[in-house]
C-alpha positions as CSV (number, residue, x, y, z in Angstrom):
1,M,73.1,87.9,148.6
2,M,69.4,87.8,148.4
3,E,67.9,84.5,148.7
4,S,64.3,82.6,147.3
5,R,63.0,81.8,151.1
6,I,59.9,79.8,149.1
7,D,59.3,77.7,145.8
8,I,55.0,78.4,146.8
9,Q,54.8,76.4,142.9
10,K,56.7,73.6,143.6
11,V,55.0,73.4,147.9
12,E,51.6,74.2,146.6
13,P,50.8,73.0,143.1
14,G,47.2,73.8,143.7
15,A,47.9,77.4,144.1
16,Y,49.3,78.1,141.5
17,Q,47.0,76.2,139.4
18,A,45.2,78.3,140.1
19,M,46.5,81.6,139.4
20,Y,47.8,80.3,136.2
21,A,43.6,79.8,135.8
22,L,43.5,83.3,136.2
23,E,46.3,84.1,133.0
24,K,43.9,81.6,130.4
25,Y,41.2,83.6,131.1
26,L,42.9,87.0,129.9
27,A,44.9,84.8,127.2
28,S,41.5,84.3,126.2
29,S,39.7,87.3,127.0
30,S,39.6,90.9,124.7
31,L,42.4,92.7,126.6
32,N,44.3,94.6,124.3
33,P,47.7,93.4,124.9
34,T,49.3,96.8,125.6
35,H,46.8,97.4,127.6
36,K,47.1,93.7,129.5
37,E,51.1,94.9,129.7
38,L,50.9,98.2,131.6
39,I,48.7,97.0,133.7
40,K,51.5,94.1,135.2
41,L,54.0,96.3,134.3
42,R,52.6,99.2,135.8
43,A,50.8,97.7,139.2
44,S,54.6,95.5,139.5
45,Q,56.8,99.3,139.4
46,I,54.0,100.4,142.9
47,N,54.4,97.0,144.3
48,G,58.4,97.3,143.4
49,C,58.4,94.1,142.1
50,A,61.8,93.5,140.5
51,F,61.0,89.7,139.0
52,C,57.0,91.3,137.1
53,I,59.2,94.5,136.7
54,N,61.6,92.7,134.8
55,M,59.7,89.7,132.8
56,H,56.9,92.7,131.8
57,T,59.7,94.4,130.9
58,A,61.1,92.4,128.0
59,E,57.6,91.2,127.1
60,M,57.2,95.0,126.8
61,R,59.7,95.0,124.4
62,K,58.6,92.0,122.2
63,M,55.3,93.4,121.3
64,G,57.1,96.5,120.7
65,E,57.0,99.2,122.6
66,T,59.5,102.2,122.6
67,E,62.0,101.9,125.3
68,K,60.8,105.7,125.8
69,R,57.1,105.0,127.1
70,I,58.7,101.8,129.1
71,Y,61.1,104.6,131.2
72,L,58.4,106.9,131.5
73,L,55.5,104.2,132.4
74,S,55.9,105.3,136.2
75,T,55.3,108.9,135.0
76,W,53.1,109.2,132.7
77,R,50.5,111.8,134.0
78,E,54.0,113.4,133.0
79,T,54.1,112.4,129.8
80,T,52.0,112.8,126.2
81,L,53.2,108.9,125.4
82,F,50.1,107.5,126.8
83,T,46.3,107.5,124.8
84,E,44.2,109.7,127.2
85,Q,42.6,105.4,126.7
86,E,46.0,104.6,128.0
87,Q,45.3,106.8,130.6
88,A,42.6,105.7,132.4
89,I,43.8,102.0,132.0
90,L,46.4,103.1,134.1
91,A,44.9,106.1,136.7
92,L,42.4,102.7,137.4
93,T,45.1,100.4,138.1
94,E,47.2,102.5,140.3
95,E,43.8,103.0,142.1
96,V,42.9,99.2,142.5
97,T,46.7,98.4,143.1
98,L,46.7,101.6,146.4
99,I,43.2,100.2,146.7
100,A,44.2,100.7,150.7
101,N,45.0,104.4,150.2
102,H,41.0,106.1,148.9
103,H,39.6,103.1,147.1
104,V,38.8,103.6,143.7
105,S,37.1,107.3,142.2
106,D,34.5,107.1,141.1
107,E,36.1,109.7,138.6
108,T,38.5,107.6,138.0
109,Y,36.1,104.4,137.6
110,N,34.0,106.9,135.4
111,R,36.5,107.8,132.8
112,A,36.9,104.8,131.8
113,A,33.5,103.9,132.1
114,S,33.6,106.6,129.1
115,F,36.5,104.5,127.9
116,F,35.4,101.2,127.9
117,D,32.1,99.1,128.1
118,E,31.3,96.3,131.4
119,H,33.2,93.5,130.3
120,Y,36.2,95.3,129.3
121,I,36.1,97.1,132.5
122,A,35.8,94.2,134.1
123,Q,38.5,92.1,132.2
124,L,40.5,95.2,133.2
125,I,39.9,94.5,136.5
126,I,40.5,90.5,137.4
127,A,44.5,91.8,135.3
128,I,44.7,94.4,137.8
129,V,43.4,91.7,140.6
130,T,45.8,89.1,139.6
131,I,49.5,91.0,139.2
132,N,48.3,92.7,142.0
133,A,48.2,88.6,143.8
134,W,51.6,87.8,141.3
135,N,53.0,90.6,142.7
136,R,52.7,89.9,146.7
137,I,53.5,85.9,145.4
138,A,57.0,87.1,144.6
139,I,57.8,89.7,147.3
140,S,57.3,87.4,149.9
141,S,58.2,84.2,148.5
142,K,61.5,86.9,147.5
143,T,61.6,85.2,143.8
144,I,64.7,86.0,142.5
145,V,65.7,87.3,138.9
146,S,68.7,86.0,138.1
């Protein structure tokens, strides 16, 4: 049976408060709620964060997202279920999440820039970075899905 390693929220509450400050910023940002959840779920899939996958799948369902789009998100390039804007966001999410592999290509960044202004792109990047931080906290501390 898997056991949690450490409760970082309890041990270092100031660090958790700092992370929640990013979430509060994102909640007040102009990011479309669907865009935020696509970012959160796709990054969590890439990182293999069971806790976050469970949380963001449930959140997407509450928002009215279709089961089909949730199931096929990991293979979004092979479907016609995602808009061109969503595809640009998903490509950016993947490249930022896997930044050590190839960095963020000019092609991916410019595609996003063709749809969004610099403020929206900045908010997208902060959303991607934030979920990646949460994934790393949950995975390294073995946060349990119950």
